[in-house]
C-alpha positions, 0 to 999 in steps of 0.5 A, spaced: 509 298 579 508 297 588 512 298 592 517 292 592 518 293 584 520 300 586 525 298 591 527 292 587 530 297 582 534 301 586 537 296 590 539 291 584 539 298 578 536 293 574 534 297 569 536 294 563 536 300 559 538 296 554 530 293 553 527 300 556 524 306 552 528 313 554 520 313 555 520 308 560 526 309 565 524 317 564 518 314 568 522 309 572 527 315 575 520 318 577 517 313 581 523 313 585 521 319 588 515 314 591 520 311 595 526 318 596 522 325 594 526 329 592 523 334 598 528 329 602 535 332 599 534 338 604 535 334 610 542 336 613 543 333 621 549 331 625 549 325 627 549 323 635 556 317 633 559 322 628 567 323 630 570 330 631 573 333 623 579 332 626 579 324 627 577 325 620 583 328 619 588 325 623 585 317 620 588 319 613 595 323 616 598 317 618 598 316 611 601 321 609 609 323 609 609 325 618 614 332 615 609 334 610 602 333 614 603 340 619 602 344 612 597 341 609 594 343 616 596 350 615 594 350 608 587 347 611 587 354 616 586 358 611 579 358 610 573 355 611 574 354 603 580 351 604 578 347 609 573 344 605 577 343 599 582 338 603 576 334 607 573 331 602 573 325 607 569 329 612 564 330 607 564 322 605 562 320 611 556 325 611 553 323 605 552 316 606 546 316 611 544 321 606 538 319 602 538 317 595 534 314 589 538 309 588 541 311 581 548 310 581 553 312 577 561 313 576 563 319 581 567 323 582 568 323 590 570 330 589 567 335 586 568 342 588 568 347 584 577 348 584 576 341 581 573 343 575 578 347 569 582 347 562 586 343 560 588 340 553 586 334 550 590 330 546 588 332 540 590 339 542 583 342 543 582 347 550 577 343 553 573 344 561 573 338 565 573 335 571 580 334 572 581 330 579 580 325 579 583 321 586 576 318 589 573 316 584 568 310 584 561 308 582 556 311 587 549 315 588 551 320 583 546 326 588 553 326 593 557 329 587 552 334 586 553 336 593 558 337 594 558 342 588 553 346 591 555 346 597 562 348 595 558 354 591 555 357 598 562 356 601 566 359 595 562 365 595 560 366 602 569 366 601 568 372 597 564 375 601 557 375 597 550 377 599 545 372 600 542 373 594 547 373 589 550 366 593 544 363 592 543 364 583 550 361 584 548 355 587 541 354 584 545 355 577 549 349 580 544 345 581 539 347 575 543 347 569 545 340 571 537 338 572 537 341 565 544 337 561 542 331 564 535 332 561 538 333 554 543 328 554 536 323 556 534 324 549 541 323 545 543 317 543 549 314 547 555 315 542 553 323 542 554 323 550 560 320 549 562 324 546 560 330 548 564 335 552 565 343 552 569 347 548 573 352 551 572 357 544 565 356 545 564 358 553 563 365 552 557 363 546 553 359 551 554 365 557 551 370 551 546 365 550 543 363 556 543 370 560 541 373 553 546 378 553 546 384 549 552 386 543 558 390 548 557 385 554 557 378 548 564 383 546 566 382 554 566 376 555 568 374 548 575 377 550 575 375 556 575 369 554 581 369 549 585 372 555 583 365 559 585 361 552 592 365 550 593 364 558 592 356 559 595 356 552 602 358 555 602 352 561 606 348 558 611 344 559 617 349 557 614 354 562 613 350 568 619 348 568 622 354 568 620 355 574 621 349 577 627 347 575 634 349 572 640 348 567 647 343 569 652 341 564 646 343 559 641 339 562 635 341 566 635 338 574 629 340 578 631 346 584 630 345 591 625 349 594 623 345 600 618 343 602 613 345 595 618 341 590 625 338 594 630 333 588 630 325 589 636 327 591 636 330 597 630 324 600 635 318 598 640 316 604 647 316 603 647 308 602 641 307 599 642 311 593 642 305 588 636 301 591 633 307 591 634 308 584 632 302 582 625 302 585 625 308 582 626 305 575 622 298 576 616 304 578 618 307 572 618 300 568 611 298 571 608 305 568 610 304 561 607 297 561 600 301 562 600 304 557 596 303 549 603 300 545 604 307 542 605 311 548 610 307 550 613 307 543 611 315 543 615 315 552 620 312 550 623 316 544 625 320 551 630 319 557 628 319 564 633 326 566 631 327 574 625 327 580 623 330 585 618 331 590 613 336 589 607 339 594 601 339 590 593 342 591 589 343 599 587 335 600 594 332 597 599 335 601 603 330 604 601 325 600 607 322 595 607 326 588 612 327 584 614 331 578 619 328 573 623 330 567 624 326 561 627 329 556 626 328 548 632 330 542 635 335 547 634 340 553 629 344 550 624 338 549 622 336 555 617 331 557 614 332 565 610 328 568 607 327 574 605 322 579 601 322 585 600 317 591 594 313 590 590 311 596 584 308 597 578 312 595 574 316 601 568 313 598 570 306 599 569 306 607 561 306 604 561 304 597 562 298 594 569 296 593 573 298 585 572 292 582 581 295 581 586 292 586 589 297 584 587 305 587 592 307 581 588 303 576 582 305 579 583 312 579 585 312 571 579 307 569 575 313 573 578 318 570 576 314 562 570 313 564 569 320 566 572 326 561 571 324 554 579 326 553 584 323 557 592 325 557 595 321 554 601 319 558 595 317 563 597 311 567 598 307 574 604 303 578 607 301 583 612 305 587 617 306 593 616 303 598 609 300 595 604 305 594 600 306 588 600 310 583 598 314 577 601 317 572 599 324 568 602 329 564 604 335 569 601 343 567 599 341 560 595 347 558 593 345 565 588 352 568 583 353 573 579 358 574 581 365 579 574 364 583 577 367 589 577 372 585 571 372 582 564 376 582 557 375 583 556 374 575 561 371 573 561 366 579 554 364 576 557 362 569 561 359 571 557 355 576 552 353 569 558 351 567 559 346 572 553 343 572 553 342 565 560 338 566 557 334 571 551 331 568 555 330 561 560 326 566 554 321 570 551 321 564 557 316 560 556 311 566 549 312 569 542 311 566 540 319 564 533 318 562 531 315 569 536 320 574 532 325 568 526 323 570 527 323 578 530 330 577 524 332 574 523 340 570 520 343 577 524 346 581 522 342 588 529 339 586 534 346 586 530 348 592 531 341 595 540 342 594 539 349 595 537 348 603 542 341 604 548 346 600 546 351 606 545 347 611 552 343 610 557 349 609 554 352 616 556 345 618 564 346 614 564 353 618 564 350 625 567 344 623 573 349 620 572 353 627 574 345 631 580 345 626 582 352 628 581 350 636 585 343 634 592 347 632 591 353 637 591 348 642 598 344 639 592 337 639 594 337 631 601 339 628 601 347 625 607 349 619 609 354 625 610 350 631 613 343 625 618 349 623 620 352 631 622 345 632 626 343 626 
């Protein structure tokens, strides 16, 4: 294959999987190394025209609720790890100038280690998968694995690991992405599509991969049982007990600003009817995005209350709500989360989404990348016009306690995240070509480890500049905001 043919493959994405054998597609992936050597992925250099990190974040702040923006800044100021979680827009712009193989898939766009976790499948099985798709778009698969690898450097430093332990975790995330893609390239597509990680299989996987002794196996099994039990307890009733109280026999959301603010406290005194009508209109639009069977189930519930709910780090300041529905009685609740969906941070650097509605972009991207998605996943336009997507609130959802992880636990978690990301990419990308490009040597692993350390250094510098802006008053902090209030 000559250089022009290789360029045509990259630019058109015309691998024509249906016309080529897996071996031929692997060979195409190998050939792409001539254009983009795997070692080139180690590169990181700051562009001369790179905007300041503060400028990136201020551009996002314009779209957010002004009174919540200082709280976003407060959360991001806590540590370089917290800053990294909230700065996907900065890394997206930086990755836009980085080398890529030309192979694409549906990507998460914010694949850091805290955006993976346990949740319930429609069959009520606990599965481990990516759980945040606000930035999802079709793009270079390398962007996701670079963000994942970098997040392990940032998190390992945050936890005080020595460099040897840090490197073990980072390399595990990339190596198990490599191994996962190699395996997925060789199995039928239908198996790729159905594949997922069950919570009750995680301990067995770690024991096999690390060749652990019997006592270590028992330790992992015991820990796994506790985690599964804790996740299963994270249902609507438990969530409701923390954020709502009973009034006249029905639950109503508590007022706990800025974390949770009932809608009645946000409605101007002279506009209750207009706001209620807008909310009901948004709900009706959401209903139409669901399949008939899900709509039938939803209609068995009555909408009781609505509140603004601050979530995460990167999402603080966006319009996020929790909606309370009641079934046959108050003890039969259904809690849905409604999140504002803006343009993906990737859209400034990649072709636009085929969906005009950003909520639909999130929902369809999630369905493409996850084997098991929430049955109540849907979208709508909402109050004052923004796009929203809907899903269940804390349906057996549990994130890893990353800040308490010891080195071995972090490395285990890195293995799991790498495999899971490979599974998500293989669903919509050419697994054989990607596997061929990565290969089985340590070349790609070493390159991404070098990049991840260098970019984590950049994240430290960006965080320090962000703190300086807070101290100088160039951007608002929560403390300043509260004092002025």
